[in-house]
N, C-alpha and C positions, 0 to 999 in steps of 0.2 A: 344536559350532558357533563359526565363527571370526567373532571382533566386527572390525568396519570402522571406524577410526578416521582421522577427516580431518586432513589435516597443519594445524600451526597457523598457516601462513601463507595459507592459503585462508580461514579463519575470520576472520582480522582484514582480508583484502580483502573480503569479504561484508559487515564492520561498517563499512571505509571506503566502499564503494559505497552502502549504506545509509544511511549520513551524508550522503553527497553528494545524495542522492535527495530526501531529507529539506529537505535545504535549498534545493533547487533547486523543488520544490513550494511550500515556504513564500515563498521569492521570488516565482515567480507568482503565489501567493495575494494578497500582500499587496498587488502591483502591480495588482490588479483589485479594488478595493473597490466598485463602481458596483453598483446594485439591476439585478437581473433575476428574469424571470417563469418560474416553476418548475410545469409542470404534472405533476400526480399523476394517479394513477387516477381517482379522484375529486374532482377540485378542482383549484384552483392558490395560490400565493401567490407574493408578491417577499420575496426575501431576498438578502442581500448575496452577490456571487458567490464571494467569499473561503471562505465557509460551503460552497458547492457545489464547488468544488474540492478543498477539505480532505478534505469528507466523500465525495467519491469518490475521492480517495487511500486513505482509510482504508479503503474498501469493497475497493478494488482488492487492498491490502496482504494484507487478513483472506482474500480469496479465493485469494492467491498462497501463504498460509501455511497454508492449509487443503487445499489442492492438493499442497503437499511433504509434509503430513501423511501423506496417503492414497498418495501415491507410495512414501514410505517403509514402510508397513504392507504396502504389497503386494510390494517387494522381500525382506520378510522371511518372508513365506511360501513 
């Protein structure tokens, strides 16, 4: 079975892209510090928008990472 290797340039470009994305999310989040109402399934609360933005970015990153793992697992079989 042949092992696929990613070229070093692609890995470094992914790191640069991730770094730029993190900086942009932090910049937007820190510029939005007002309080907003967040409705949950069983209630609501007021939180700072910065926490909503960062939480959403982390959740999106987690979903993306899990989807990438699933795709890699499927391509191996």
